[in-house]
C-alpha positions in Angstrom: 0.0 0.0 0.0 1.2 3.5 -0.9 1.2 5.3 2.5 1.4 9.1 2.4 2.4 11.1 5.4 -0.5 13.5 5.5 -1.0 16.4 8.0 -3.1 19.5 8.0 -2.3 23.2 7.8 -3.8 25.4 10.5 -2.2 28.6 9.2 -4.9 29.3 6.6 -4.3 30.4 3.0 -6.0 32.7 0.7 -8.5 31.8 -1.9 -7.3 29.9 -5.0 -4.0 29.1 -3.3 -2.4 32.4 -3.5 -0.5 33.7 -0.5 1.7 32.3 2.3 1.0 29.3 4.5 2.6 26.4 6.2 1.9 22.7 5.7 3.5 19.4 4.8 4.2 17.8 1.4 2.1 14.7 0.8 3.4 13.6 -2.5 5.0 15.0 -5.8 3.9 14.0 -9.3 6.4 14.8 -12.1 4.1 13.9 -15.1 6.0 12.9 -18.1 9.2 14.8 -16.8 9.3 17.1 -19.8 6.3 19.1 -20.8 4.1 18.6 -17.7 4.1 20.9 -14.7 5.3 19.3 -11.5 2.3 18.8 -9.1 3.0 19.2 -5.4 0.2 17.6 -3.3 -0.1 19.4 0.0 -1.4 18.3 3.4 -4.1 21.0 3.3 -5.6 19.4 0.2 -4.2 22.0 -2.2 -2.4 21.0 -5.3 0.5 23.5 -5.9 2.7 23.6 -9.0 6.2 23.9 -10.2 7.6 24.3 -13.7 9.0 21.1 -15.1 12.5 22.4 -15.0 14.7 20.3 -12.8 16.5 23.4 -11.5 13.2 24.9 -10.5 12.3 21.9 -8.4 15.7 21.8 -6.8 15.0 25.2 -5.5 12.3 23.6 -3.2 15.0 21.2 -1.9 14.2 17.9 -3.5 17.0 16.2 -1.6 15.7 17.3 1.7 12.0 16.6 1.0 10.5 14.4 3.7 6.7 13.8 4.2 7.0 14.4 7.9 8.6 17.8 7.5 6.9 21.1 7.5 7.4 23.9 4.9 6.5 27.5 4.6 5.1 28.2 1.1 4.4 31.3 -1.0 2.3 30.7 -4.1 1.3 33.0 -6.9 -2.2 33.5 -8.2 -1.8 30.5 -10.4 -0.7 28.3 -7.5 2.9 28.1 -8.7 5.4 27.9 -5.7 7.5 31.0 -5.6 9.2 30.1 -2.3 9.5 27.1 -0.1 11.5 26.8 3.1 11.7 24.1 5.6 10.5 25.2 9.0 10.2 23.6 12.5 7.0 21.8 13.1 4.6 24.5 14.3 2.8 22.1 16.8 4.0 19.7 19.3 1.6 16.8 20.0 -1.5 18.5 18.4 -1.8 16.0 15.7 -1.1 12.8 17.5 -4.3 10.8 16.7 -5.9 8.5 19.2 -6.9 5.1 17.8 -8.8 2.3 19.5 -9.5 -1.4 18.9 -12.8 -0.7 17.2 -13.2 -2.3 13.7 -14.9 0.4 11.5 -17.7 -2.0 10.6 -19.0 -1.8 14.2 -19.9 1.9 13.9 -23.7 2.2 13.6 -24.8 5.7 12.3 -28.1 7.3 13.2 -31.0 7.0 10.7 -32.6 10.4 10.4 -36.4 10.0 10.5 -37.2 12.3 7.6 -35.7 14.4 4.8 -37.3 17.5 6.6 -35.2 16.7 9.7 -32.1 16.2 7.6 -32.7 19.6 6.1 -33.0 21.0 9.6 -29.6 19.6 10.6 -28.2 21.0 7.3 -29.5 24.5 8.1 -28.0 24.2 11.7 -24.5 23.8 10.4 -22.6 26.9 10.9 -21.2 28.9 8.1 -18.3 31.4 8.4 -17.3 33.5 5.5 -13.6 32.7 5.3 -11.4 30.3 3.4 -11.0 27.2 5.7 -10.1 23.5 5.4 -13.0 21.2 4.4 -12.0 18.6 7.0 -12.1 21.2 9.8 -15.6 22.3 8.7 -16.8 18.7 8.5 -15.4 18.0 12.0 -17.1 20.9 13.6 -20.5 20.1 12.0 -20.3 16.4 12.8 -19.2 17.2 16.4 -22.0 19.8 17.0 -24.7 17.5 15.6 -23.5 14.8 18.0 -23.4 17.2 21.0 -26.8 18.7 20.4 -28.8 15.8 18.9 -26.7 12.6 19.6 -26.6 12.3 15.8 -24.0 9.9 14.7 -23.3 11.0 11.1 -20.7 9.8 8.5 -18.3 11.5 6.2 -17.7 11.2 2.6 -14.4 11.8 1.0 -14.0 12.6 -2.7 -10.6 12.1 -4.2 -9.7 13.6 -7.6 -7.3 11.7 -9.7 -4.1 13.1 -11.1 -5.5 12.7 -14.6 -8.4 14.8 -13.7 -6.3 17.4 -11.9 -4.0 17.8 -14.8 -6.8 17.8 -17.5 -8.7 20.7 -15.7 -5.8 22.4 -13.8 -7.9 21.5 -10.7 -6.9 23.0 -7.3 -7.6 20.1 -4.9 -6.9 16.5 -4.6 -9.7 15.8 -2.0 -12.8 17.2 -0.4 -14.9 15.9 2.5 -18.3 16.6 4.0 -20.6 14.8 6.4 -23.4 12.7 5.2 -26.4 11.0 6.9 -28.7 8.1 6.5 -32.2 9.4 6.0 -35.6 7.5 6.0 -37.4 8.5 2.8 -40.5 6.7 1.4 -39.8 3.8 3.7 -36.2 3.4 2.3 -33.0 4.5 3.9 -31.0 6.8 1.6 -27.6 8.6 2.0 -27.5 12.4 1.7 -24.4 14.8 2.0 -24.8 17.8 4.2 -22.4 20.5 3.0 -23.6 23.9 3.9 -20.7 25.7 2.3 -21.7 24.5 -1.2 -25.3 23.3 -1.1 -28.7 24.6 0.0 -29.8 21.2 1.4 -29.0 17.5 1.5 -27.7 16.1 -1.7 -27.1 12.7 -3.3 -23.5 11.7 -3.5 -23.0 12.3 -7.3 -25.0 15.5 -7.3 -22.7 16.8 -4.6 -19.7 15.7 -6.5 -20.9 17.4 -9.7 -20.6 20.7 -7.9 -16.8 20.3 -8.0 -16.4 18.2 -11.2 -16.2 19.9 -14.5 -17.3 16.9 -16.5 -20.0 15.3 -14.3 -17.9 12.1 -14.2 -19.2 9.2 -12.2 -17.1 8.6 -9.1 -16.0 5.1 -8.3 -16.8 3.9 -4.7 -13.8 2.5 -2.8 -13.6 0.9 0.6 -9.8 1.2 1.0 -7.7 4.2 0.8 -5.1 2.3 -1.2 -7.6 1.9 -4.0 -7.1 5.5 -4.7 -3.4 5.9 -3.6 -2.3 3.0 -5.7 -4.2 4.0 -8.8 -4.0 7.8 -8.9 -4.4 8.1 -12.7 -7.4 5.7 -13.1 -10.7 7.5 -13.8 -11.5 10.9 -12.6 -12.7 10.7 -9.0 -13.3 8.3 -6.1 -15.8 8.2 -3.2 -14.8 6.7 0.2 -17.3 6.5 3.1 -16.2 6.6 6.7 -17.5 7.4 10.2 -17.7 10.9 11.9 -14.5 10.5 14.0 -12.3 10.5 10.8 -10.5 13.7 10.4 -8.3 13.4 7.3 -7.1 10.9 4.7 -4.3 10.0 6.9 -6.8 8.4 9.3 -8.0 6.2 6.5 -4.5 5.2 5.7 -3.9 4.1 9.2 -7.3 2.3 9.6 -6.2 0.2 6.6 -2.6 -0.3 7.7 -3.4 -1.2 11.3 -6.9 -2.6 11.1 -8.3 -0.6 13.9 -10.1 2.8 14.0 -11.2 5.7 16.3 -14.3 5.2 18.5 -14.5 8.7 19.7 -13.7 12.3 18.8 -10.1 13.3 19.3 -10.6 16.6 21.1 -7.2 18.0 20.0 -8.5 17.6 16.5 -11.9 19.1 17.3 -10.3 22.2 19.0 -8.1 22.6 16.0 -11.0 22.5 13.6 -12.9 25.2 15.5 -9.8 27.4 15.6 -8.9 27.1 11.9 -12.4 27.0 10.4 -14.3 29.4 12.7 -11.6 31.4 14.7 -13.0 30.0 17.9 -11.3 28.5 20.9 -13.2 25.8 22.8 
């Protein structure tokens, strides 16, 4: 399995990737090594770019690149890296996840009794007019529904393949939002609740089409490696998970170690409130 060392960035960045921020490098894709831009996959979900010139890439420090190191980046308005400098990790134990001997299949989500109630939960999700990380918003929404209503929701990750990213010069390699099970016409259906981008609950593919530029059907996977090992196949992938999952790194560890979180990691929750809503809890 291709394991990526993924961590988040709490020092936000401006819209469309321009500006200065700190995060880790998840992976680097050189394309064909001649004409293609070098894609730099960052821990905050952003896809930054470098010209294909080898000298240009060496300015980032290829020989010192490590997935567990932090870098300060400056990007231009087209997401090209104009400056990258290795820095000390800005946090001590903040990102040390807590895992427990709970197989993911033992998680039982709440079934919401009606679409009207699902719409009510959607409207309750707080919205703050700033650029923030999707996984932080999703964590706060899931946590608040659980605290207020004992609602055990899920999360849906969508991963964009490198083929798709290159074809459309796409900015992100993943996005995540909560979803819930809803009883509708005597059947249980799944609906995504993403207040930042939708006016109400959405079917998986309808939600994905907000971001996709070609309405491509997304393949459903059950293991993170099904995406990580085949990053050029198709255009997008869906992966379901429970509400305690924070980032794709969690899904990598669930698969590698065969156990999962069975509660919220409050360090992650506090970090999510701070980055997404400028709030200390």
